[in-house]
C-alpha positions in Angstrom: 81.1 117.6 85.1 81.3 114.8 82.5 78.0 114.4 80.7 76.7 111.0 79.6 74.0 109.5 77.5 72.9 105.9 78.3 71.8 103.8 75.4 69.9 100.6 76.2 66.6 99.2 75.0 65.7 98.0 78.5 63.8 100.6 80.5 64.8 99.1 83.8 68.5 98.9 82.8 68.5 102.5 81.6 67.3 103.6 85.0 69.8 101.4 86.9 72.7 102.6 84.9 71.6 106.2 85.0 71.2 106.2 88.8 74.6 104.5 89.3 76.4 107.0 87.0 74.7 109.9 88.7 76.0 108.7 92.0 79.6 109.1 90.8 81.2 112.4 91.5 81.6 114.6 88.4 79.4 112.4 86.2 75.9 113.2 85.1 73.5 111.4 82.8 71.9 114.1 80.7 69.6 111.8 78.7 68.9 108.2 77.8 68.1 106.5 74.4 66.2 103.3 73.6 68.0 102.6 70.3 70.8 103.8 68.0 68.6 106.1 66.0 67.3 107.9 69.0 70.8 108.0 70.4 72.2 109.6 67.2 69.8 112.5 67.5 70.4 113.1 71.2 74.2 113.0 70.7 73.9 115.7 68.0 71.7 117.8 70.3 73.5 117.4 73.6 77.1 116.6 72.6 77.9 114.4 75.7 81.4 113.6 76.8 80.7 109.9 77.0 78.1 107.3 75.9 77.3 103.9 77.2 76.1 101.4 74.6 74.3 98.1 75.0 75.2 95.5 72.3 71.8 93.7 71.9 69.4 96.5 70.7 66.6 96.7 68.2 66.9 98.3 64.7 70.7 98.5 64.9 73.0 96.5 67.2 75.4 98.2 69.5 78.6 97.1 67.6 77.3 98.5 64.3 76.3 101.7 66.0 79.7 101.9 67.7 81.5 101.6 64.4 79.3 104.2 62.8 79.8 106.5 65.8 83.6 106.2 65.5 83.5 106.9 61.8 81.1 109.9 61.9 81.4 111.4 65.4 84.4 109.8 67.3 84.0 110.1 71.0 84.5 108.1 74.2 82.2 105.1 74.3 81.8 102.4 77.0 80.0 99.1 76.2 77.7 98.0 79.0 76.3 94.7 78.0 75.7 91.1 78.8 76.8 90.1 75.3 80.4 89.5 76.3 81.2 87.2 73.5 80.1 89.6 70.8 81.9 92.3 72.7 85.3 90.8 72.5 86.4 93.0 69.6 84.8 96.2 70.8 88.1 97.8 71.6 89.2 97.3 68.0 86.0 99.0 67.0 86.8 102.1 69.1 85.3 101.5 72.6 87.4 102.8 75.5 85.8 100.5 78.1 83.7 97.4 78.6 81.5 96.6 81.7 79.6 93.3 81.7 76.0 93.6 83.0 75.4 91.8 86.3 75.9 88.0 86.2 73.6 85.6 88.0 73.9 86.1 91.7 75.9 89.3 91.5 74.6 92.2 93.6 73.8 95.6 92.2 76.5 97.1 94.6 79.2 95.0 92.9 77.9 95.9 89.4 78.0 99.6 90.5 81.5 99.2 91.8 82.7 97.8 88.4 80.9 100.5 86.5 82.4 103.2 88.7 85.9 101.8 88.5 85.7 101.8 84.7 84.4 105.3 84.4 86.9 106.7 86.9 89.7 105.1 85.0 88.7 107.1 82.0 88.7 110.6 83.5 92.2 111.5 82.0 90.9 110.5 78.5 87.7 112.4 79.1 89.7 115.5 80.1 91.7 115.3 76.9 88.5 114.8 74.9 86.5 117.6 76.5 89.4 120.0 77.2 87.6 120.9 80.4 89.0 123.5 82.8 89.4 122.5 86.5 86.1 122.4 88.3 85.2 124.4 91.4 85.0 122.4 94.7 81.4 121.5 95.5 79.8 122.4 98.8 80.1 119.5 101.2 76.3 119.0 101.2 76.5 118.3 97.5 79.4 115.9 97.9 77.6 113.9 100.6 74.8 113.2 98.1 77.2 111.3 95.9 77.3 108.1 98.0 77.7 104.8 96.2 75.5 101.8 96.9 78.4 99.9 98.6 78.3 102.6 101.3 81.7 104.3 101.0 82.8 107.8 100.2 86.5 107.5 100.2 88.5 104.5 99.0 91.3 103.5 101.4 94.7 103.0 99.8 96.0 99.6 100.9 99.8 99.2 101.2 101.1 95.8 100.0 102.5 95.2 103.5 99.0 94.9 104.8 98.2 91.8 102.8 101.3 90.3 101.3 104.6 90.0 103.1 107.9 91.0 101.5 110.4 88.1 101.6 113.1 88.9 99.0 114.6 86.0 97.2 118.3 85.8 96.4 117.7 82.9 94.0 120.0 83.0 91.0 118.0 80.9 88.5 115.8 81.1 85.5 114.9 84.6 84.3 111.4 86.0 84.4 109.9 89.3 83.1 107.1 91.3 84.6 105.3 94.2 83.0 102.9 96.7 84.7 100.7 99.1 82.9 97.5 101.1 83.1 96.1 104.0 81.0 97.4 103.6 77.5 98.7 100.1 78.2 96.5 98.1 75.9 97.8 99.6 72.7 101.3 99.9 74.1 101.5 96.2 75.0 100.3 95.4 71.5 103.2 97.5 70.1 105.7 95.5 72.2 104.3 92.0 71.6 104.3 92.4 67.9 108.1 92.7 68.1 108.8 89.8 70.5 110.2 86.5 69.2 109.4 83.0 70.4 111.5 81.4 73.1 111.8 84.2 75.7 111.6 83.6 79.4 108.1 83.6 80.9 106.4 87.1 80.9 103.8 88.1 83.4 101.6 91.1 82.9 99.4 93.2 85.2 97.4 95.7 83.1 94.7 97.7 84.8 91.8 96.5 82.7 88.0 96.3 83.1 86.6 93.1 84.5 85.4 90.9 81.7 87.8 92.1 79.0 91.1 90.6 80.1 90.5 87.2 78.4 89.7 88.8 75.0 92.7 91.2 75.4 95.0 88.2 76.1 93.7 86.6 72.9 94.3 89.8 71.0 97.9 89.9 72.2 98.3 86.2 71.3 96.9 86.8 67.8 99.6 89.5 67.1 102.6 87.9 68.6 105.0 84.9 68.3 104.7 84.7 72.1 101.8 82.5 73.4 99.6 84.8 75.5 96.9 83.7 77.8 94.9 84.9 80.8 95.7 83.1 84.0 92.8 81.1 85.2 94.3 79.3 88.2 97.6 77.8 89.4 99.7 77.8 86.2 103.3 76.6 85.6 105.0 79.5 83.7 106.8 78.3 80.6 109.3 79.9 78.3 107.8 81.4 75.2 104.6 82.2 77.0 103.1 85.4 78.5 100.5 85.4 81.2 97.9 88.2 81.8 96.3 88.9 85.2 92.4 88.7 85.0 90.7 92.1 85.4 89.4 91.3 88.9 92.2 89.2 90.5 95.8 89.8 91.7 98.4 87.8 89.9 101.3 86.6 92.1 104.3 84.4 91.2 105.7 81.7 93.5 108.7 79.3 92.9 108.4 75.6 93.2 111.8 74.0 92.7 112.9 75.2 89.3 109.4 76.2 88.2 107.6 79.5 88.6 103.9 79.2 89.3 101.3 81.9 88.6 98.6 82.1 91.2 95.6 84.3 91.7 94.5 86.1 94.9 91.0 87.3 95.3 91.6 89.9 98.1 91.2 93.6 98.5 92.6 96.2 96.1 96.2 97.0 96.7 97.6 100.5 95.9 94.0 101.2 94.8 94.0 98.5 92.1 93.0 94.9 91.5 95.0 93.5 89.8 97.8 95.4 91.4 101.3 95.9 89.9 102.7 96.2 93.4 101.4 92.7 94.2 102.9 91.1 91.1 106.2 92.9 91.4 106.6 92.0 95.1 105.8 88.4 94.2 108.6 88.5 91.6 111.0 89.8 94.2 109.9 87.0 96.6 110.3 84.3 94.0 113.0 85.4 91.6 114.7 88.5 93.0 117.7 89.5 90.9 116.7 87.0 88.1 113.8 89.3 87.3 113.2 92.1 84.8 110.5 94.6 85.7 109.0 97.1 83.3 106.8 100.0 84.3 104.8 101.3 81.5 102.2 104.1 80.8 99.6 104.6 83.5 98.1 106.9 86.0 99.0 106.9 89.7 101.8 105.0 91.5 100.8 101.4 91.6 104.0 99.3 91.3 106.4 101.9 92.7 106.8 100.3 96.1 107.6 96.8 94.8 109.7 98.0 91.9 112.0 99.7 94.4 112.3 96.4 96.2 113.3 94.7 93.0 115.8 97.4 92.2 117.4 97.0 95.7 117.6 93.3 95.1 119.6 93.8 91.8 116.7 93.0 89.4 116.8 94.8 86.1 114.2 97.6 86.2 113.0 99.7 83.2 110.6 102.5 82.8 108.9 103.8 79.7 109.9 107.4 78.9 107.6 110.4 79.1 107.5 111.0 75.4 106.0 107.7 74.5 103.6 107.4 77.5 99.9 108.2 77.3 100.1 109.1 81.0 103.5 109.5 82.6 102.3 108.7 86.1 103.4 105.2 87.1 106.8 105.4 85.3 107.4 108.9 86.7 106.7 107.8 90.3 109.1 104.8 89.9 111.8 107.0 88.6 111.3 109.5 91.4 111.6 106.7 93.9 115.0 105.6 92.6 113.6 102.3 91.4 114.6 102.4 87.8 117.9 101.4 86.1 117.0 102.3 82.5 114.5 104.6 80.8 113.5 104.0 77.2 111.0 104.7 74.5 108.1 102.4 74.0 109.5 101.3 70.6 112.7 100.0 72.3 111.1 98.0 75.1 110.8 94.8 73.0 114.6 95.0 72.2 115.4 95.6 75.9 113.4 92.4 76.8 115.3 90.5 74.1 118.6 91.9 75.4 117.8 90.9 79.0 116.8 87.4 77.9 120.1 87.0 76.1 122.2 88.3 78.9 123.1 91.6 77.3 121.3 93.7 79.9 120.8 93.5 83.6 
């Protein structure tokens, strides 16, 4: 059981967040706090596995508290706040997740789904932090109490075939590069983009990232790279020297229009349990560019991207997987390797050079 302290100055929001977290299997809110000073004492007393922090609080704002927490008592912290602008740099300050509070017109069920998705994506990190042993299976009666507000107990895994047809392209044209990543991908992508020069073929990225943070992460990549990086907002012509990040709640697909590649967004169900999905983006690369593509599978949990990466491999695209040593989680690359979808395996520190070599025709 992962224990949580909820920190928010709003009584109603503390109760909402507490109830939603308690409805998630293996998560339990052990206490709440109204401000940073009360939270400090309760963290010392209860030693939770995770804290959620609001930004706009009395006495000490959440960002200052987060910085102090990381300096004095580093632990997993998720920002749950409506202050999205002030929260842009919270990952630099040590947060592991960001969940915007409900926007105007958004239902509590959707907010709960976003909160649940973020917390569930952190279980691997929480396991490393807490060093917990495997938990006993709960009686079914207890499991049935953990029903989320959207009404589901088990999330169906949607195969890309159910929503997006495979139509492999045999187009021998302009190169394009796709990168898929999940757990550990934020820092790993920064490592790569710091080493990339200007003038490369267009790069498209699907990173499993909390809703509301993708725009600021794209800006962060842009600030540390000679490549122009932006979040895709709508139909976008993909240009050389630019990289394009999928939003945290939409699938990014690539289509070809004459000699141009167009980035488009699809607001449909999760595919391979994710939205955005690497499988969706990689399949669209195979449909639009085929063997002119390079596909890179990076650190991440699960197997999103494996299906479409095998399609790219079979269509003579250049496929690369990050090696186990340099992954935070060797899940997605491992599954792609097992599926026979990978031509080369390399360390994180060499991926930028592999991209440059592919762009210059030295690898394929």
